[in-house]
LUMMAR-343448 format. One record per residue (C-alpha): chain; x, y, z. Coordinates in pm, 1 decimal, always signed. Layout:
<nodes>
<chaine: A	east: X	north: Y	up: Z>
...
</nodes>
This chain:
<nodes>
<chaine: A	east: +5731.2	north: -4416.5	up: +362.5>
<chaine: A	east: +5408.6	north: -4541.9	up: +205.8>
<chaine: A	east: +5090.4	north: -4346.2	up: +211.1>
<chaine: A	east: +4754.3	north: -4488.8	up: +289.7>
<chaine: A	east: +4541.8	north: -4448.3	up: -25.6>
<chaine: A	east: +4217.1	north: -4441.3	up: +174.2>
<chaine: A	east: +4310.6	north: -4125.3	up: +360.8>
<chaine: A	east: +4527.7	north: -3940.3	up: +114.7>
<chaine: A	east: +4357.7	north: -3730.2	up: -150.3>
<chaine: A	east: +4423.1	north: -3860.6	up: -493.3>
<chaine: A	east: +4580.8	north: -3632.3	up: -744.5>
<chaine: A	east: +4352.7	north: -3510.6	up: -1021.7>
<chaine: A	east: +4027.1	north: -3565.4	up: -831.7>
<chaine: A	east: +3843.9	north: -3253.9	up: -716.9>
<chaine: A	east: +3777.6	north: -3220.2	up: -349.2>
<chaine: A	east: +3423.1	north: -3131.5	up: -236.8>
<chaine: A	east: +3396.1	north: -2792.7	up: -76.4>
<chaine: A	east: +3101.0	north: -2670.3	up: +126.1>
<chaine: A	east: +2921.6	north: -2369.6	up: -28.9>
<chaine: A	east: +2914.2	north: -2065.7	up: +196.7>
<chaine: A	east: +2610.9	north: -2037.8	up: +426.5>
<chaine: A	east: +2516.0	north: -1697.7	up: +286.3>
<chaine: A	east: +2462.7	north: -1852.5	up: -57.3>
<chaine: A	east: +2220.2	north: -2109.6	up: +87.6>
<chaine: A	east: +2030.9	north: -1841.8	up: +278.8>
<chaine: A	east: +2016.9	north: -1614.0	up: -27.6>
<chaine: A	east: +1876.4	north: -1893.2	up: -241.5>
<chaine: A	east: +1606.3	north: -1976.0	up: +13.3>
<chaine: A	east: +1518.4	north: -1608.3	up: +49.9>
<chaine: A	east: +1489.7	north: -1568.6	up: -328.7>
<chaine: A	east: +1256.0	north: -1868.1	up: -348.6>
<chaine: A	east: +1042.6	north: -1728.2	up: -64.2>
<chaine: A	east: +1014.9	north: -1389.1	up: -236.7>
<chaine: A	east: +904.4	north: -1549.9	up: -563.8>
<chaine: A	east: +643.7	north: -1761.6	up: -383.5>
<chaine: A	east: +506.6	north: -1450.9	up: -208.3>
<chaine: A	east: +496.0	north: -1247.1	up: -529.1>
<chaine: A	east: +300.8	north: -1521.6	up: -703.8>
<chaine: A	east: +71.7	north: -1618.6	up: -412.8>
<chaine: A	east: -37.6	north: -1285.2	up: -265.4>
<chaine: A	east: -227.6	north: -1157.9	up: -571.4>
<chaine: A	east: -408.3	north: -1492.1	up: -594.7>
<chaine: A	east: -503.6	north: -1473.0	up: -225.8>
<chaine: A	east: -638.2	north: -1119.7	up: -274.5>
<chaine: A	east: -838.4	north: -1245.7	up: -573.1>
<chaine: A	east: -986.3	north: -1524.2	up: -361.0>
<chaine: A	east: -1084.3	north: -1271.2	up: -91.9>
<chaine: A	east: -1247.0	north: -1036.4	up: -344.4>
<chaine: A	east: -1437.3	north: -1325.8	up: -503.2>
<chaine: A	east: -1552.2	north: -1440.1	up: -157.6>
<chaine: A	east: -1679.3	north: -1090.6	up: -76.2>
<chaine: A	east: -1866.8	north: -1074.9	up: -406.8>
<chaine: A	east: -2032.5	north: -1413.9	up: -352.4>
<chaine: A	east: -2128.9	north: -1316.7	up: +2.6>
<chaine: A	east: -2275.4	north: -985.6	up: -118.4>
<chaine: A	east: -2476.5	north: -1169.9	up: -383.1>
<chaine: A	east: -2614.3	north: -1414.5	up: -125.1>
<chaine: A	east: -2688.4	north: -1133.3	up: +120.2>
<chaine: A	east: -2882.5	north: -932.8	up: -140.4>
<chaine: A	east: -3082.3	north: -1247.2	up: -218.2>
<chaine: A	east: -3162.2	north: -1295.2	up: +152.5>
<chaine: A	east: -3263.6	north: -931.9	up: +194.0>
<chaine: A	east: -3473.3	north: -960.1	up: -123.7>
<chaine: A	east: -3660.2	north: -1258.7	up: +18.3>
<chaine: A	east: -3741.6	north: -1050.2	up: +326.2>
<chaine: A	east: -3890.5	north: -768.3	up: +115.6>
<chaine: A	east: -4197.2	north: -981.2	up: +38.6>
<chaine: A	east: -4274.8	north: -993.7	up: +411.1>
<chaine: A	east: -4281.0	north: -612.0	up: +426.3>
<chaine: A	east: -4543.5	north: -549.3	up: +158.2>
<chaine: A	east: -4717.1	north: -295.1	up: +383.7>
<chaine: A	east: -4402.6	north: -77.7	up: +378.7>
<chaine: A	east: -4289.8	north: -21.7	up: +18.7>
<chaine: A	east: -3947.1	north: +109.2	up: +119.1>
<chaine: A	east: -3838.2	north: -26.0	up: +458.1>
<chaine: A	east: -3493.2	north: +64.6	up: +584.4>
<chaine: A	east: -3217.9	north: -190.7	up: +561.3>
<chaine: A	east: -3191.5	north: -178.1	up: +940.2>
<chaine: A	east: -3563.7	north: -262.1	up: +973.7>
<chaine: A	east: -3522.1	north: -563.1	up: +746.1>
<chaine: A	east: -3220.5	north: -675.3	up: +945.2>
<chaine: A	east: -3399.7	north: -641.2	up: +1278.9>
<chaine: A	east: -3713.2	north: -821.4	up: +1157.1>
<chaine: A	east: -3534.3	north: -1126.5	up: +1017.7>
<chaine: A	east: -3357.0	north: -1351.6	up: +1268.6>
<chaine: A	east: -3175.7	north: -1545.0	up: +993.7>
<chaine: A	east: -3034.6	north: -1219.5	up: +855.4>
<chaine: A	east: -2939.1	north: -1095.8	up: +1198.6>
<chaine: A	east: -2765.6	north: -1426.5	up: +1272.2>
<chaine: A	east: -2579.7	north: -1422.3	up: +939.4>
<chaine: A	east: -2472.0	north: -1059.8	up: +975.5>
<chaine: A	east: -2349.7	north: -1035.7	up: +1333.7>
<chaine: A	east: -2051.4	north: -821.1	up: +1233.7>
<chaine: A	east: -2250.9	north: -565.4	up: +1033.5>
<chaine: A	east: -2165.0	north: -197.1	up: +1076.5>
<chaine: A	east: -2423.0	north: +76.1	up: +1040.2>
<chaine: A	east: -2247.4	north: +369.0	up: +875.9>
<chaine: A	east: -2487.1	north: +657.7	up: +843.5>
<chaine: A	east: -2835.3	north: +789.8	up: +896.7>
<chaine: A	east: -2918.5	north: +730.3	up: +527.7>
<chaine: A	east: -2941.7	north: +360.2	up: +598.2>
<chaine: A	east: -2612.2	north: +222.2	up: +465.8>
<chaine: A	east: -2468.7	north: -83.5	up: +637.6>
<chaine: A	east: -2133.8	north: -253.3	up: +570.4>
<chaine: A	east: -2078.0	north: -627.3	up: +574.8>
<chaine: A	east: -1771.0	north: -816.9	up: +448.4>
<chaine: A	east: -1640.7	north: -535.0	up: +230.1>
<chaine: A	east: -1973.8	north: -439.0	up: +73.1>
<chaine: A	east: -2217.9	north: -155.7	up: +143.0>
<chaine: A	east: -2590.8	north: -233.8	up: +146.0>
<chaine: A	east: -2893.2	north: -5.1	up: +138.2>
<chaine: A	east: -3253.7	north: +22.2	up: +25.9>
<chaine: A	east: -3333.8	north: +254.9	up: -262.9>
<chaine: A	east: -3650.2	north: +277.8	up: -470.9>
<chaine: A	east: -3782.6	north: -45.6	up: -320.7>
<chaine: A	east: -3470.7	north: -245.9	up: -402.6>
<chaine: A	east: -3171.7	north: -372.8	up: -207.3>
<chaine: A	east: -2844.6	north: -242.4	up: -349.0>
<chaine: A	east: -2490.8	north: -362.8	up: -272.6>
<chaine: A	east: -2162.4	north: -213.4	up: -391.7>
<chaine: A	east: -1798.3	north: -249.2	up: -283.1>
<chaine: A	east: -1670.7	north: -53.1	up: +11.0>
<chaine: A	east: -1336.2	north: -11.9	up: -169.6>
<chaine: A	east: -1370.9	north: -107.2	up: -538.7>
<chaine: A	east: -1094.6	north: -340.2	up: -648.3>
<chaine: A	east: -981.3	north: -420.4	up: -296.1>
<chaine: A	east: -1305.6	north: -551.4	up: -142.0>
<chaine: A	east: -1505.9	north: -624.3	up: -457.0>
<chaine: A	east: -1558.6	north: -521.6	up: -817.9>
<chaine: A	east: -1925.2	north: -566.3	up: -911.6>
<chaine: A	east: -2253.3	north: -427.1	up: -776.0>
<chaine: A	east: -2574.9	north: -617.5	up: -704.7>
<chaine: A	east: -2938.3	north: -532.6	up: -651.3>
<chaine: A	east: -3265.8	north: -711.0	up: -602.6>
<chaine: A	east: -3471.1	north: -660.1	up: -916.6>
<chaine: A	east: -3842.5	north: -689.9	up: -970.2>
<chaine: A	east: -4007.3	north: -980.6	up: -789.0>
<chaine: A	east: -3688.0	north: -1057.5	up: -595.7>
<chaine: A	east: -3480.3	north: -1135.3	up: -905.2>
<chaine: A	east: -3111.5	north: -1060.9	up: -863.4>
<chaine: A	east: -2927.1	north: -831.9	up: -1101.8>
<chaine: A	east: -2562.2	north: -735.8	up: -1126.4>
<chaine: A	east: -2351.8	north: -482.3	up: -1311.4>
<chaine: A	east: -1981.1	north: -460.5	up: -1380.1>
<chaine: A	east: -1957.6	north: -132.8	up: -1189.9>
<chaine: A	east: -1769.6	north: +43.4	up: -1468.0>
<chaine: A	east: -1829.3	north: +380.6	up: -1303.9>
<chaine: A	east: -1639.1	north: +262.1	up: -998.3>
<chaine: A	east: -1913.5	north: +289.0	up: -737.2>
<chaine: A	east: -1732.4	north: +260.9	up: -408.6>
<chaine: A	east: -1747.6	north: +370.8	up: -46.6>
<chaine: A	east: -2011.6	north: +457.8	up: +207.6>
<chaine: A	east: -2048.1	north: +815.5	up: +79.3>
<chaine: A	east: -2180.9	north: +706.5	up: -259.6>
<chaine: A	east: -2486.5	north: +896.5	up: -377.4>
<chaine: A	east: -2731.9	north: +607.2	up: -372.2>
<chaine: A	east: -2948.5	north: +749.1	up: -652.5>
<chaine: A	east: -2656.5	north: +689.2	up: -894.4>
<chaine: A	east: -2695.2	north: +314.0	up: -844.1>
<chaine: A	east: -3003.9	north: +304.0	up: -1062.0>
<chaine: A	east: -2854.9	north: +500.9	up: -1349.6>
<chaine: A	east: -2755.2	north: +296.2	up: -1652.8>
<chaine: A	east: -2461.5	north: +384.9	up: -1872.4>
<chaine: A	east: -2086.9	north: +402.8	up: -1828.6>
<chaine: A	east: -2074.0	north: +22.2	up: -1838.1>
<chaine: A	east: -2330.4	north: -2.0	up: -1559.7>
<chaine: A	east: -2615.7	north: -176.2	up: -1731.2>
<chaine: A	east: -2796.4	north: -407.5	up: -1490.8>
<chaine: A	east: -2813.4	north: -767.7	up: -1609.4>
<chaine: A	east: -3023.3	north: -1049.5	up: -1460.2>
<chaine: A	east: -2807.2	north: -1284.4	up: -1259.5>
<chaine: A	east: -2821.9	north: -1646.6	up: -1365.1>
<chaine: A	east: -2807.0	north: -1875.9	up: -1062.9>
</nodes>
């Protein structure tokens, strides 16, 4: 009897076997885990940077409104917000947190103190890292927030104190 060479396996040639399904699934899962471990910290960094840029722009907008309130040397942040339609439109999701005049917007706390607008992270490291304030004549300043100013319960008077890596520096735009 003769064998058909097209259908019979030839001796010495390896046959192709299908890898088990669990190996394929494990490999895909491992790749997905690596992608998540690499991507998530970058996404958090993008969110923090976005919050910081928004806080900077918001302090600048509030600072521009201070000139219109020359008759009141220390208006509340809520009064500035109510008097400026462009601020109110921009900050529709603002939360007012206490009677001391602190509001929260996009992960940053804002208040008026000593005639200046101050902004600091609601949760330092998670929602932002640096602090901002409107300096003299509406100039923006920032500090690295080395003391870790964070949260709505911050004693606002501490925001003006230099030291501990918290020296205010003019912001170059």
